[in-house]
C-alpha positions in Angstrom: -20.4 -186.3 10.0 -16.6 -186.3 10.4 -14.5 -183.4 11.3 -13.5 -182.9 7.6 -17.1 -182.6 6.3 -17.1 -186.0 4.8 -20.1 -188.1 5.7 -21.4 -191.5 4.9 -25.2 -191.3 5.3 -28.5 -191.3 3.4 -29.1 -188.3 1.1 -31.5 -185.8 2.7 -35.1 -186.1 1.4 -35.8 -183.5 -1.5 -38.5 -181.6 0.6 -36.1 -181.2 3.5 -33.3 -180.1 1.5 -35.5 -177.5 -0.4 -36.6 -176.0 2.9 -33.1 -176.0 4.3 -31.6 -174.3 1.3 -34.2 -171.7 0.7 -36.4 -173.4 -2.1 -35.6 -175.0 -5.4 -34.8 -172.8 -8.3 -33.9 -175.3 -10.9 -33.3 -179.0 -11.5 -31.3 -180.8 -14.3 -30.7 -184.6 -14.7 -28.4 -186.2 -17.3 -27.4 -189.7 -18.1 -24.3 -190.2 -20.2 -22.0 -193.1 -21.3 -19.3 -193.9 -18.8 -16.6 -192.6 -21.2 -13.7 -190.3 -20.2 -14.5 -187.6 -22.6 -17.9 -187.1 -20.8 -16.1 -185.7 -17.8 -15.9 -182.6 -19.8 -19.7 -182.7 -20.6 -20.5 -182.9 -16.9 -18.1 -180.0 -16.0 -19.6 -178.0 -18.8 -23.3 -178.6 -17.6 -22.3 -177.7 -14.0 -20.6 -174.5 -15.2 -23.6 -173.5 -17.3 -26.1 -174.0 -14.7 -24.0 -172.1 -12.0 -23.1 -169.2 -14.3 -26.7 -168.8 -15.4 -27.9 -168.3 -11.9 -29.3 -164.7 -11.4 -30.1 -165.1 -7.5 -28.9 -161.7 -6.0 -27.7 -163.6 -2.8 -25.2 -165.6 -4.7 -21.7 -164.4 -4.9 -20.1 -166.8 -7.4 -16.3 -166.3 -8.1 -14.4 -167.8 -10.9 -12.4 -169.7 -8.3 -15.6 -171.2 -6.8 -16.8 -172.2 -10.1 -13.6 -173.9 -10.9 -13.7 -175.7 -7.5 -17.1 -177.1 -8.2 -16.1 -178.3 -11.7 -12.9 -180.0 -10.2 -15.2 -181.8 -7.6 -17.6 -182.9 -10.4 -14.7 -184.1 -12.5 -13.4 -186.3 -9.6 -16.8 -187.7 -8.9 -17.5 -188.5 -12.6 -14.1 -190.0 -13.2 -14.4 -192.2 -10.1 -17.7 -193.5 -11.4 -16.0 -194.2 -14.9 -12.8 -195.7 -13.7 -13.5 -197.5 -10.5 -17.3 -197.9 -10.5 -17.4 -199.2 -14.0 -13.7 -200.0 -14.9 -13.9 -197.8 -18.0 -16.8 -200.0 -19.5 -18.3 -197.3 -21.9 -21.4 -199.2 -22.3 -22.5 -198.3 -18.7 -24.2 -195.0 -17.9 -23.4 -192.3 -15.3 -26.3 -190.3 -13.9 -25.9 -186.8 -12.8 -28.5 -184.8 -10.9 -28.1 -181.1 -10.2 -30.3 -179.0 -7.8 -30.1 -175.3 -7.8 -31.4 -173.7 -4.6 -31.5 -170.3 -3.5 -28.6 -170.9 -0.9 -26.9 -173.9 -2.2 -26.0 -176.0 -5.2 -26.3 -179.9 -4.9 -24.9 -182.3 -7.3 -25.3 -186.2 -7.2 -23.1 -188.4 -9.3 -24.6 -192.1 -9.5 -23.2 -195.2 -11.0 -24.4 -198.7 -10.7 -21.0 -200.2 -10.8 -18.9 -202.3 -8.3 -19.6 -200.3 -5.3 -17.1 -199.5 -2.6 -16.5 -202.1 0.1 -15.2 -199.6 2.7 -16.3 -196.0 1.9 -14.5 -194.6 5.1 -11.2 -196.0 4.0 -11.7 -195.1 0.3 -12.1 -191.3 1.3 -8.8 -191.2 3.0 -6.3 -189.2 1.3 -3.8 -191.2 -0.8 -6.1 -194.4 -0.7 -6.1 -195.9 -4.2 -7.0 -199.2 -5.7 -4.1 -199.0 -8.2 -0.6 -197.7 -8.4 -1.5 -195.6 -11.6 -3.9 -193.5 -9.5 -3.0 -190.9 -6.9 -6.0 -191.5 -4.5 -6.8 -187.7 -4.2 -10.3 -187.7 -5.8 -12.2 -187.6 -2.5 -9.6 -185.3 -1.0 -10.3 -182.8 -3.8 -14.1 -183.2 -3.5 -13.9 -182.5 0.2 -11.6 -179.6 -0.1 -13.7 -177.8 -2.6 -17.2 -178.6 -1.4 -19.0 -178.0 1.9 -20.3 -181.5 2.1 -19.4 -184.8 0.5 -21.8 -187.6 1.1 -21.2 -191.2 -0.2 -23.7 -193.9 -0.3 -22.2 -197.2 -1.6 -21.9 -201.0 -1.0 -20.4 -203.8 -3.0 -22.6 -204.8 -6.0 -25.0 -201.9 -5.8 -23.0 -198.9 -7.2 -22.2 -195.5 -5.7 -24.0 -192.2 -5.0 -21.7 -189.2 -4.4 -23.6 -186.0 -3.4 -21.7 -182.9 -3.5 -23.1 -179.7 -1.7 -21.9 -176.2 -2.1 -23.5 -173.6 0.2 -23.6 -170.4 -1.9 -25.0 -168.0 0.6 -26.6 -168.0 4.0 -30.1 -167.0 4.5 -30.6 -163.7 6.4 -31.9 -164.4 9.8 -34.6 -162.0 11.2 -33.8 -160.7 14.6 
C-alpha cells in the first residue's frame, strides 16, 4: 500500500474481512445499466444502507455520509464513462457490505480496464481534456482505503473501505 492509502492488490477474502471488521451485519448487491442517471441510484442505495445502521459503535455524521456518496459517485461514473465509454447496454455491479466496524463498497465493470492503474490513480491523470482527472483523488481523500484491480480487456473492480469505528481492545 502506498502512503496515500491507495493500493493495487487483490481484495481480501470475505471471511478475513468479516473477522477484521467485527462481523457482517448486512450485504446488498445491485446490477444496473451503465447510464449516467444511475449514479444517483448508487448514491441513494449507499445513503440508505449507512443511514439505517443502528450499530451503537457507529458515529455517522452527515459529512461522512456525503463523503462516502461522493466516493461512490466517482467510482460509478468512472465505470460508466471510462470502463464502458457511456455504453448504456452494459451493466455496473455494486456490492455493499456493512460490518460492525466498517463499510465496504465494490464497484465492478467488465469494460476496457486500466492499462496502468498506478498512473491512473495520480491526481490530474485523465484520458480526455473534458475530464478533470480527480475521481481517484476524491475517492482516496474520502475513504480509508481504495483498492483497484484492473487490466486491459478484463474490466475494473474498485473497492472502497470506510472504517466507522475501531473495536475496543481488552487490556
